[in-house]
N, C-alpha and C positions, 0 to 999 in steps of 0.2 A: 367546343364542339360537343353536341349532344350524342350520347351513346345509348343504344337500347340495352335493356337488362340481358344478362347472359342466358336467363331461362325463358326469355320471351320468344315465341315461335313466330317470327316476322317474315321469314322467307325460307322456302323449301328448295334446296339445290337440285333435287330430283323431282321431276313432275311428270304427270301423265294426264290422260283425259278422264281418269277416275274409273269407277266400276261401270259395267255395262249390263243390260238385260237383253238377252236374245230370246225372243218368243217364237216357238215353233209349234206345229200341230203334230200330235202323236201319229207316227207312220210317215211323216214328211221327211224327205231327204233333201237337204239344201247345201249349197256351196256359197261361201262369201269370201271376198278378197280381203287380205290384210296387207297393208302397205307399211313397211317399216321405214318411216321417213328419216330416221337418223342414220340409216345404212344405205349405201348405194349398190353394194354387191354382196349377195348372200353366200358366195363360194366359201365352203369350209365351216359355215355356221350350222349349229344344231338348233332346230326349231321344233318345239313340241307343244301340242295343245291337248289338255286333258279336261274331262268332266267327271266330277265325283258326285255320286248320289247324295242328296240332302236328306236330313232327318225331318220328315214331315210332321213329327210330333212336337217340334220345337219352334212353332210359328211365333214370330214377334208381333208387335202391335200393328205393323204394316201389312200383315198377312204373308210375310216371307219367312223362309226357314232361318233358324239361328245357328244351326250346326250341321256338320257332316254326319251321315248315318254310319255308325260304327259297323265295320265289316261290309259296308255298302259297295256297290259296283263302281269301279274306276274305268273309264273308257278313254283310250288314247285315240284322238281323232285322226283320220287320214288327211294327209297334206298333198296337194298337187302343186308341184313347182316345175313347170316346163322350161324355165329359163333361170338358172341359178345366178346369172350375172346381173340380175336386177334386184329390186327390193320388195317384190310382190309374191305372195303365196296365196293359194286357194285352200280354204279349210272346208272339209266335208263333215257335216253332221249327219250320221247315218240314220236311215229310217227305223232302225232297230234300237236306237239309243236307250229308250226307257223300257224296252220289253222285259228285261229281267230285274227291274227295280222293285223294291218291296211294296211301294205305293204306286198305284196307277191313277191317271187323271180321271175325273168324272166331269159331267157337264158344268158343274159349278166350282170345281176345285182342281186347278192345275197342280202338277208336281214339278219339283225343281232339282237342278243339279248345279254344283259350283263349277265354274269354268275358269281356266287360267292358261295363259300363253307364256312360254319360256323360250328365250333366244340366247344362245351362248356363242360367243365368237370362237375362232379356232385356237386361241391362246391356251396356255396350261398354267396351273398353279396361280400365283399372284398376278400373272400376266393376262389371265382370262377375265373377261367381263361377261356377266350374266344379267340380262334384263328380264323383268317380268312386267311388261308394259300394259297388259290387259287382264282384268279379272272381273268376275261378277257372277251372274246367275243365268242359267238356261231354264226358261219356263216351258213346260210341255203341256199343251192344251189338249183336251179331250177331242177325239174324232170318232164319229159313228162308223166310218169306213174301216177303222182299225179293229173294231170288235169282231 
């Protein structure tokens, strides 16, 4: 019987859809739905979504930031959950998201923040599970109506 080597990465037991890019226009306020397909009831769960300002001086070869801005703004996004007995929440990205960021978008250069979602079940200690199923970048594009 063939066996794979112990240090070969052939299967990941924890998977997700990978990193996301959410593109918004400066001054735009949007809502989007998150469906937590591995949970059927969010009662007692703690859900949080945060965006951390990116360091725009650390752009990589793909034109995306490579690190968080030291001392930058961290925003906890509002969540709308009108029915906790399902597995759907609405996340609100406020129109003021990038207003106090160190860098502001220009017509040719968007600014970015790092986004992440955290879901913790109602357990405690070793009995609690915490999932971080979505992370990525929020791209804020220039808007002449915001000026």
